[in-house]
C-alpha positions in Angstrom: 23.1 136.8 -87.9 23.8 137.9 -91.5 21.9 140.9 -92.8 20.2 140.3 -96.1 21.2 142.5 -99.0 18.6 144.7 -100.6 18.1 144.2 -104.3 19.3 147.7 -105.0 22.7 146.8 -103.4 23.2 143.5 -105.4 25.3 143.1 -108.4 23.8 141.9 -111.7 25.2 138.5 -111.1 23.8 138.3 -107.5 20.4 139.5 -108.8 20.4 136.7 -111.5 21.3 134.1 -108.9 18.5 135.4 -106.6 16.0 135.4 -109.4 16.9 131.8 -110.3 16.6 130.7 -106.7 13.2 132.4 -106.2 11.9 130.9 -109.4 13.0 127.4 -108.3 11.4 127.9 -104.9 8.2 129.2 -106.6 8.1 126.1 -108.9 8.4 123.8 -105.9 5.7 125.7 -103.9 3.4 125.5 -106.9 4.0 121.7 -107.2 3.2 121.3 -103.5 0.0 123.3 -103.9 1.2 126.2 -101.7 -0.5 128.9 -103.8 0.2 131.8 -101.3 3.9 130.9 -101.1 4.1 130.6 -104.8 2.5 134.1 -105.3 4.9 135.7 -102.8 8.0 134.2 -104.4 6.8 135.1 -107.9 6.4 138.8 -106.7 9.8 138.8 -105.2 11.3 137.5 -108.5 9.5 140.2 -110.4 10.9 142.8 -108.0 14.4 141.5 -108.4 14.1 141.5 -112.2 13.1 145.2 -112.1 16.6 146.0 -110.8 18.1 144.5 -114.0 16.1 147.0 -116.2 16.9 150.6 -116.8 14.0 152.8 -115.7 15.0 155.3 -118.4 13.7 152.8 -121.0 10.1 153.7 -119.7 8.6 157.0 -120.5 5.9 159.1 -118.8 2.7 159.1 -120.8 3.5 156.0 -122.7 1.3 152.9 -122.7 2.7 149.4 -122.1 1.2 145.9 -122.1 1.2 144.2 -118.7 3.1 140.9 -118.8 1.0 137.9 -117.8 -2.2 139.9 -118.5 -2.8 139.7 -122.3 -4.9 142.7 -123.5 -4.3 144.7 -120.3 -2.5 148.0 -120.7 -0.9 150.4 -118.3 -0.3 154.1 -118.8 2.7 155.5 -116.9 2.1 158.8 -115.1 5.6 158.8 -113.4 8.4 156.6 -112.3 9.8 156.2 -108.8 12.8 153.9 -108.7 11.9 150.6 -110.3 8.1 151.3 -110.0 5.9 152.8 -112.7 3.0 154.7 -111.3 -0.2 155.1 -113.3 -3.4 153.5 -114.3 -4.6 150.3 -116.0 -6.6 151.4 -119.1 -9.3 148.8 -118.5 -9.4 149.4 -114.8 -11.2 151.5 -112.3 -8.9 154.5 -112.7 -7.2 153.8 -109.4 -3.6 154.9 -109.4 -1.2 151.9 -108.7 2.4 151.1 -109.0 3.8 148.2 -110.9 7.4 146.9 -111.0 8.8 147.9 -114.4 9.6 144.2 -115.0 5.9 143.6 -115.5 5.7 146.0 -118.4 6.4 144.8 -121.9 8.9 146.8 -123.9 6.6 147.0 -126.9 4.6 150.2 -126.6 1.0 150.3 -127.9 -0.1 153.3 -129.9 
């Protein structure tokens, strides 16, 4: 039995192939009405995409828009690997972690 590679161990090319595969599977799951499967595959693709982004591009204390949630913003308290920990500005002030691939590059002032 072959051991699956972690995203952190994959090359950029392997990550891009994995993302394409996950997105294709998610598209098929959505077409078949398998909403839970679609959501899981979409989250996996977001995680894989995070490993293609340099965490140094994100700064503590900065505010970023959340992709796929227009008008929702996230303030970063700290970074841990490919996760940004902080709070949604419109939320309940509960600390959460988001993969950095879900944060738009454009900062809001």
